[in-house]
C-alpha positions in Angstrom: 29.8 -13.5 1.6 31.0 -10.0 0.9 29.2 -7.3 2.9 27.3 -4.7 0.8 26.9 -1.3 2.5 24.1 -0.1 0.3 21.5 -1.2 -2.3 20.5 0.5 -5.6 17.3 -0.2 -7.4 16.5 0.9 -10.9 19.6 3.0 -11.5 18.8 3.5 -15.2 15.2 4.6 -14.6 14.7 8.0 -16.3 12.5 9.8 -13.7 13.9 13.0 -12.2 13.5 11.8 -8.7 16.3 10.2 -6.8 14.8 8.4 -3.8 17.0 7.8 -0.8 16.4 5.8 2.3 19.2 6.5 4.8 17.9 4.2 7.6 16.6 1.3 5.5 17.8 -1.7 7.4 18.8 -2.9 10.9 21.8 -4.8 9.5 24.9 -5.0 11.7 27.9 -5.9 9.4 30.0 -8.9 10.6 32.9 -6.6 11.1 31.1 -5.0 14.0 30.7 -7.2 17.0 30.6 -10.3 14.8 27.3 -8.9 13.5 25.7 -7.9 16.8 25.6 -4.7 18.8 24.7 -6.7 21.9 21.1 -5.4 21.9 18.0 -7.6 22.4 16.1 -8.5 19.3 13.1 -6.4 20.3 15.4 -3.3 20.4 16.9 -4.2 17.0 13.3 -4.4 15.6 12.3 -0.9 16.7 12.9 2.6 15.5 16.2 3.0 17.3 17.9 0.6 14.9 16.3 1.6 11.6 13.3 3.4 10.0 10.6 0.7 10.1 8.8 0.3 6.8 10.6 3.2 5.0 12.7 1.0 2.7 9.6 -0.8 1.2 7.8 2.5 0.7 10.9 3.9 -1.0 11.1 0.9 -3.3 7.4 1.2 -4.2 7.8 4.9 -4.9 10.8 4.1 -7.2 8.5 1.9 -9.3 5.6 4.4 -9.3 7.8 7.4 -10.1 10.0 5.4 -12.5 13.0 6.7 -10.5 16.2 5.2 -9.0 16.4 4.3 -5.3 19.4 4.1 -3.1 19.2 2.6 0.4 21.8 2.1 3.2 22.4 -1.4 4.4 23.5 -0.8 8.0 21.7 0.1 11.2 21.8 3.7 12.2 23.3 2.4 15.5 26.3 1.1 13.6 27.0 4.6 12.2 24.3 7.1 11.2 24.4 7.9 7.5 22.1 10.9 8.1 24.6 12.7 10.2 27.6 14.8 9.3 31.0 13.1 9.9 31.7 15.5 12.8 28.3 15.2 14.4 28.6 13.8 17.9 25.5 11.7 17.4 26.9 9.8 14.4 27.7 6.9 16.7 25.0 6.6 19.4 25.7 5.0 22.8 22.2 5.6 24.2 19.0 5.9 22.3 15.5 6.2 23.5 16.3 4.5 26.8 18.4 1.7 25.4 22.2 1.5 26.0 24.0 0.1 22.9 26.6 -2.3 24.5 28.9 -2.6 21.4 29.0 1.2 21.2 29.7 2.0 24.9 33.4 2.2 24.5 33.6 3.0 20.8 36.2 5.8 20.3 37.0 8.1 17.4 39.1 5.4 15.7 36.2 3.0 15.8 33.8 5.6 14.3 36.4 6.2 11.5 36.6 2.4 10.8 32.8 2.2 10.6 32.6 5.2 8.3 35.2 3.7 6.0 33.3 0.4 6.0 29.7 1.6 5.5 29.0 5.3 5.7 31.5 6.6 3.1 30.7 3.9 0.4 27.0 4.8 0.8 27.6 8.5 0.4 30.0 8.0 -2.6 27.3 6.1 -4.4 24.7 8.7 -3.5 27.0 11.4 -4.8 27.4 9.7 -8.1 23.7 9.1 -8.5 22.7 12.6 -7.5 25.1 14.1 -10.0 22.7 13.2 -12.9 21.4 16.5 -14.4 18.0 17.6 -13.2 18.0 15.4 -10.2 15.4 16.0 -7.5 16.0 14.3 -4.2 13.2 12.6 -2.1 14.4 11.2 1.2 12.1 8.7 2.8 12.1 8.1 6.6 9.8 6.9 9.3 9.4 7.7 13.0 7.9 6.2 16.1 4.5 7.3 17.3 5.8 7.7 20.8 9.3 8.0 22.4 9.7 6.5 25.9 8.4 9.0 28.5 7.1 11.4 25.8 3.6 12.2 24.7 2.2 10.5 21.5 2.9 12.3 18.2 -0.3 13.1 16.3 1.0 13.4 12.8 0.6 10.7 10.1 3.2 12.2 7.8 5.7 15.0 8.2 7.3 17.1 5.5 10.8 18.3 6.4 12.9 21.0 4.8 15.5 23.6 5.5 16.3 26.7 3.4 14.9 25.2 0.3 11.1 24.8 0.4 10.4 24.8 -3.4 9.1 21.2 -3.2 8.0 21.1 0.4 5.5 24.0 0.1 3.4 22.6 -2.8 3.6 19.1 -1.3 2.3 20.4 2.1 -0.5 22.2 0.3 -1.5 19.0 -1.4 -1.3 16.8 1.7 -3.2 19.3 3.8 -6.2 19.0 1.4 -6.7 15.4 2.6 -9.4 15.4 5.3 -8.2 12.1 6.7 -4.6 13.0 7.2 -2.7 14.8 10.0 0.2 16.5 8.4 3.3 17.9 10.1 5.1 21.0 8.8 8.7 20.3 9.8 7.3 17.9 12.4 8.1 15.6 14.3 11.5 17.2 13.8 12.5 20.6 12.5 14.5 21.0 9.3 17.9 19.4 8.9 21.3 19.2 10.6 24.4 20.7 9.1 26.3 18.0 7.2 23.3 15.6 7.1 22.4 13.7 3.9 20.1 16.4 2.4 22.6 19.1 3.3 25.5 17.1 1.7 23.7 16.0 -1.5 21.0 18.6 -2.1 21.3 21.9 -0.3 25.1 22.2 -1.0 24.4 21.9 -4.8 21.1 23.8 -5.0 19.2 20.6 -5.9 15.5 20.6 -5.2 14.6 18.3 -2.4 12.1 17.1 0.2 12.2 14.7 3.1 9.1 12.7 4.1 8.6 11.2 7.5 5.9 8.6 7.9 4.6 7.3 11.2 5.9 3.8 11.4 2.8 2.1 12.7 1.1 3.1 9.5 3.7 1.4 7.3 4.6 -1.6 9.4 3.2 -4.1 6.9 3.2 -4.6 3.1 -0.4 -3.3 2.8 0.4 0.0 4.5 3.7 0.4 2.7 2.1 0.0 -0.7 -0.9 2.1 0.2 1.2 5.1 1.3 3.4 4.8 -1.8 0.3 4.8 -4.0 -1.0 7.8 -2.1 2.2 9.8 -2.2 3.4 9.2 -5.7 0.8 11.3 -7.6 1.1 14.1 -5.0 4.9 14.2 -5.4 4.6 14.5 -9.1 2.0 17.2 -8.8 4.2 19.1 -6.3 7.2 18.8 -8.7 5.1 20.3 -11.5 3.8 23.1 -9.3 7.3 23.9 -8.1 8.5 24.5 -11.6 12.0 23.4 -10.6 
């Protein structure tokens, strides 16, 4: 069976949004360690390997917004598609207290091999899809409530942006009106990294964009995933209208 490094859903949908999910799966291609990074199953099921729940939310949003979706099909521990090619964290050897055995001795040549196999095909497809005139990029991610040895994070959803807040500001305004939601402004992380997916496909070309981070315990099952997509879709469209981009 041929390995597929990314999935595309609804490519011909006419909506302006392009929904991306950089950390959609915990897939380890057979070309890497025979399909294993040497980690226990419980590690491969947690946030260090992929963004739990984000892929399903992205797919639901694609239907609700009538927009195409592109998602990676490799664990962020294989090679991280949301990092620039020269980022030292593109191939992690230790993450949130877990050593990744198959990565311990991975060198530059191995990183290049994995980029050719998975990272670059994903970004080529994303480049092609983003080039459609009028494209607005929505990147869907999730994060863990608590990193090991760190205090719990209080936010339900975070809105991330850097340099271009045309969509982020109206979306934050709309989310903050909800009494039952704790919203992070560039939390739990701040902005973006040079060369990351938003930088590469949105900021470099002046494309309107926003990145959403959902706390993964809120979207760990189908009910939560669908509920958050239903909640976010109308707010995203309202934010797009308010931004006048």
